[in-house]
N, C-alpha and C positions, 0 to 999 in steps of 0.2 A: 770048649774050655776057654778061660779068660786070658787077657793080655795085661802084663805089667807095663806101665809107662813111667819113665823117669824124665822129668822136665826141669831143666836148670835155667832159670831166668837171670836177669841182671842183678836183682836184689834178694832173691830167694830161690829155693828149689822145692820140688814136690814129687811125690810118687803116688800112684793110685792103680788099682786093678779095675779093668774095664771088662764087664761081662759081654757075652755075645749079643744081648739085647740093648747094649750101650749103657746099662746101669753102671755107675761109678761107685766103687766101694774101697774102703781102706785108705781114703785120702789122707796123706801125711805131708805136712809143710814145715820147713825150717827157714827162717830168714838167714840170708848170707849176703849182706850188702858189701859192695866193693869199698876199698879205701881210697882216699885221695891225699897222698902225702904233700902234694903241692898243687896249686891251681892248674887245671888242665890235665893232670895226671890221674888216671883211674886204674887201680890194680886190684887183683884178687888173689887170695891165698889158695893155691892148688891143693895143699894138704887138707885144709879145712873143708874144701869142696869135696875132696875124696871121701873124707870121713862122713860128711853129711849125706852124700849120695848113698853110701852103704847103710846109714841109719834109716833114711826114709824108705829105701827099697825093702829092707828087712821088715820094717814096721808095716808097710803096705801088704806085703806077702803074709805076714802073721795075721792080719785082719781079713784079707781077701782070699787066702788059700793058694794052692798051686796054680801056675799059669803055663800056657803053652808057648809063650814067646815074650820077649821084651822089646819095647820100642823106646828109642831115645830121641828126645827133642830138646833143643837148647838155644840159648842166645847165640848169635852168629858173629863170626870174625874175631871175637876175643881170642887171644893167643897165649899158648903156654908151651914151654920146653921142659923136658924131663930127661933124666939119665936112664937109658934102657936097662942098665944093669941093676939099678936099685928101685926104679919106679918113682924116684924123688924129683920134684921140680928143681931146676937149677936157679930159678929166680921167680919173683912174683909174676903171675900172669898179667898180661896187659889187656884191660877191658876194651870193648869196642868203642867206648866213649873217650878213650885216652887220646889226647891231642899232642903228645910229645913229638910226633913225626910230621907236624904241619910243614916245617921247613924242608924236610926231605921230599915231601910230596911236591912242593913248589919247585925244588931243584930238579927233580926227575922230569917234570913237565917242561921246564925251560931248557934244560940241557939235552934231554934225550927224546922229548916228545912222548914220554910214557906217563899216562894219567893214572894216578892213585889217589884215593881219598884217605885221610888219616884214620877213618873208622874201619878201614879194611885191614886184613891180616898182613898183606905184603910188606909194608914198611915197618910194621910192629915186629915181624920176625927178623927183618934186616937189622933193626935197632938192637934186638936181643943178641943177635950173632956178633954185632960189632962191639957191644958193651959187656957181654958176659962170656968169659973164656969157655966155660963149660958148654955153652950153647953151640960152640964150633967143634966140639968133640965128635969123633966118629960114632960115639955111643949116644949122642943127643938125638932125641925124637921130638918132633914138634907137631902141633895140631891145634884145632879150634876146640871149643868146649865139648862138642859132641864126641870128638876123637878122644879127649881125656876121659870122659865118662865111660865110653866103650872100653877103653884100656883098663880103667879101674874095675868095672864089672867083670871083665874077663881075666883078672889077675895078670894084666899086661900081655895077654895072648893075642889081642886084636889091636892093630894100628891102622885105622881106617876112618874115612869121612865119606859123605855121600855127595852126589852132584848138587843138591840144593844148597849145601853149605860151601862146597868148593867154589861154586859160581860167584859167591860174594866176597871171596878172599882177595881178589886182585891178582891171584897167582895162576889163574886159568882164563882161557878165552873160549868163545863159542866153538871154535874149531877143535881145541884140545878136549873140551868137555865131551864132545861127540865120541871121542875115543877113551873117555874116562882117564884122562891124563892131564898133567900140569903143563903150563906153557914154558917151553924151553927158553924162549926169548926172555921172558920175565925172570926166570930162575938164573939165567946167565948174567943178566944185567945186575940183579941184586946180590949175586954171588951166594946163592942159596943151594946147598947140597940137596939134590933130589932124594937122596937116601934118608934125609931127615924127615921128609914129609910122609903123611899117611897115603895109603892106597885109596884112590877114588873108586867107590863101589856104587851100584844102583841103590836108590833109596829103599826099594822093596827087595828084600832078600836076606838070607841068613849069612852073617859075617863071622860068627863064632859063638862060643858058649859063654854065658854069664856065670862062670865057674865060681865067682865070689858069692853067689846066691844059692839058696836051697834048691836042689834039683837041677842046677845048672841049665836053666832054660836057654834056648837060642836067642841071640840078639838078632832080630829080624828086620829092623828098620832104624835108620839114622836120618834125621830130617831137621831142617831149620825151623825155628819156632813159628815164624810168620807163615811159612808154607804149610806147616802142620795145622795151624789154625784155619787156613783156607780149606784144606781137605776135610777137617773136622766139621766144617759148616756146609759140606756138600759142594765145594767149589771145584768140580771136576768137568764142567762143561763150559764152552766158550762164553764169556760174558758174565759168568758167576763171580761175584766179588764179595769180599768181606773187609770190614775195617775193625781193627783192634784199638781200643782207646784205653791205654794204661797211662804210665808216666809220660810216654810219647804216644804217637799214633802212626799206624801203618795201614795203608789200604792196598790190598792185593787182588788181582783179577787173573783168572785162568784164561789163557789164550789158545792153547792147542799144542800141536807137535811140530809146527813149522819153526825152523831155527831162525832167530833174529840175526841181523847183519853184524851186530856187535853187542857187547855187554856194557857199553858206556852209557852215561846219562843221556836221555833223549831230549828232543826239542822242548817239550813241556815239563821237563824236570823229573821224569819217572825213570825207572831202571828195569831192564829185562831181568827176569829171574828164572831159575829152574824151580818149578813147583815140586816136582818129584820125578824120579826116573824108575823105569821098570824094564829089566833086561837092557837092551841097547837103545831103548826109546826114551828120549827126554821130553817131558811135558813142560811147556814154557808158560810164563805169565809176565805180569808187570807189577811193579811196586812203586807206590808214592809214599812220601814220608813227611810226617809232622814232627818237628823236633820237641815240642812241648804240648801235652794235652792235659792229663790229670795233674801234672806238676803245677799248672796254673791254679788249680783248686788247693793244692798243698800250700801254695804261696799265700792264698787267702787265710788258711788255717795257721800255718807255722810262722809266717813273717808279718802279715798284717793283723792277725789275731781277730778277724771279724767273723770267724766261724769256729765253733768248738771242735768240729771234725768234718771230714770230707762228706760224709753221708748226709749231714744236715744241710748241705748246699741245695738239695732238691726241694725241701720244704720251704726254705727261706725264699728261694727264687720263685716258687709257686705262689708265694703270698702277694705278689704283685702281678698284674696282667701283662706288663711289658717292662722293658728296661727304661722306659720313659726317655727314649732318645739316646741313651748311653751306649756307646759301642766300644768293645774291647778287642784289641788285636793280640792274640797269644803268641808273642815272639820274645819270650824271656831270654832265650839264647840264640836268637836269630830265627829265620824262616827257611823251611825246606821246600818241598814241591809246592808250586812250580817255580818259585823265585830263587831259591838257594842264595839267600842274602844273610850272611852271618853277622852283618852289622845292623840288621833290623832289630828293634827292641819293642818290648811290650808297651802298648799305647792305649790310653783310656781317653775317649773323646766324648763330648756332649754332656759333661758334668755340670750341673747347676746347683744352686743353693737347696733345691728340693730333692736332690739325689740322695737316696738312702742306701744303706748297705745291701738291702734286698735288690735294689736296682743294679748295683755293682756286681753282685753275685750272679744275677740273671744275665747281665751283659757278658760276664766271663764264660758262662756255659754256652750262650749263643755264639760267642766268638769262636770257641772250639768247634762248634757245629759248622760254622761258615768255613773254617779251615778244612773240615771234612769234605764239604762241598767243593772246595778248591781241588782237593786230591782227586775226587771223582771226576771232575771236569777235565783235569789234566790227563788222567788215565784214559778217558774216552777219546780225547784228541790224539794221544800218542798211539793208541792201539787200534782205533777205528771201531772198537766194540761198543755196543750199547748195553749198559747195565740196567736191567729192569727193576731190580730190587737190591738193597744193600743189607747184607747180613753183618751183625755187629756183636762183638764180644769185648772182654776186658772190663775192668772195674766200673768204668763210667757207663757201661751198658745198662746198669741198674738205676740210672738217674733219669726219671721220667721227663723232667723239663729239658734235659739235654737231648734225649732221643727224639722228642717231639720237634725240637729246634732243628735237629739233623734232618728229619723227614721233610720239614718245611723248606730248609735251605737247599736240599738236593732235589726236592720235588719227587722223591721216590719213596715207596714203602720201605720201612726199616724193620728187618726181622731181628728180634732179640734172641740171642743164643741161650738155650736152657742152662748151659754151663758157662760161667764167666771166663773160664780158660778152655777154649775149644781146642787148644794145642793137645790136651790129653786125648781127646777123641781122635784127632787126626793121626797122631803117632800110633795109637792103638789100631786104627783101621789099616794103616800101612803095614805094620808088623803082622796083624792078624791075617791079612790077605796073603802074606808070604808063607804062612804055615797052615792055611786052610780054615781058619776060624770063620772067615767070610769068603765066598767064592770069588768076589771081585770088589773093587772099590765102589762100583755102582750099587751093588747089593748092600754094602756096609753103610754108605751115605744115605741110602733110601730110608734108613731107620731114624734119620735125624729130622726133627721138626722144631720150629721156633717156640720159645716160651710165649711170645706174643708178637703181634705185628702192629707197628705204629704207622698210620696212614698220614700223608702230608695234608695239611689244611689247604683248601683251595680258595682262590679269590672269588669275587662276585661273578666273574664270567665262567666259573666252574672249571677253568683250565689252568690259569696262572697260579704257580705255587705262592702261597701266602706266608711270608716271613715277616716278623716284626721289624727287622732291619732288611732293607732291600739289598739285592746283590750289588746294585750300583753304589749304594752308600758304603757297603762293605769294601768294595774295591778302592773307593776314595780313602777309607780309613787305612787300608793296607799301604796305599801310596805314601801316606804321611808317616807310617811306621818304618818304612824302608830307608836304608842308607843313613841311619842315625850315627853309626860309627863308620865313617868312610873307609878307614883302613881295613876293617874286617869285611865290609861289603865288597871290597876289591878282590878278596880271596875267591878263587874258583877252582874246584877240584873235579 
């Protein structure tokens, strides 16, 4: 029997039914963009999310038929608080991109040596408890988006999150996660009532019934979206890696079951993550982050107006053989891994009187590809793993110029996922294994094959990766883009 997946992203949500042969049916999508009442503030409407989750889930089931289980995957670290008596949010949810707690993060680091990032749950929940009286009530319940979706689907019978989501909240450490518990040190420091927080459960396993849906199928997996994408592309052996290129970009690699020393950012700007957990065993990995990927193409469309839509970037870039020496550094809101320079800014170099919009568009796509190579190199340095091939999903995975540039910049074969959103498959595999749709993750992921494979073009010696812009040129361009706003470049989380 099939599995229903509910996937709530940053700007929209979807549901679909996944058959045992991995065929996806009943795909239903609704946009649900966050709001930004002021610069740096990103909020979402929990009630609108609740209603949309139920609509897409019912629609997918109506098209796909009965299911054996439900898997939930969602954006991570976004935070919501609701009243357990009514199931009603006490305030707008705070999106993971919300920056209102930057000051608090700096204060905690300087005064107590506690390191939080503003995109984590920890200081978002602290802010809600300080500024919303109902969030301090004994009836208050808090969680990330996966927790909220599970509560909605279960008619508020389930209050849980899984290890993959808990690990990126800032409210747990590697020691507490091994016991499926929150860090008492952090909760005490931030004055957070542990009774407010969800129970941490294994990623794979039934946590309750989706009683708000026909047939009340069991909720059998909760998982973060990036980890779900890694599993959905078969990333369950050491060195298996995927990169998702959407609005931003995330590169995740599976490392194994050895526990890292800490969950803080590592030397080369990556982060240890829990990929998934099964029983008492945590499966670890590493994540590298690109702050802007597809949003650079959106800039070309919506702000510069040199493209009618994002899809047309492929054909226009392909109309020229190279960027003709133009290099673009995609740092519209700073740079993530490996630099973590919030004061870096988008930079266009090498422009001449002969530069055309096709050259600029190609340079933008190639710049995003070089950032992907940065993430891969940082991941390999931090983990000591060698990634033989890179699996890619997300909207940009359908852009041929970009994927070829990515293969060239990394010097690795790039496997294009059959489904642009591999998160759906990953959540289905995890939930399906819990209820016996598949005997194991290895059995499930063996069914996955790429849409196509893009091979890196080689140099004349047959060995050196051939990229129109050399990595040496790229690093020089990055040097020039960094530190443009010194005050922001000085921030370190």
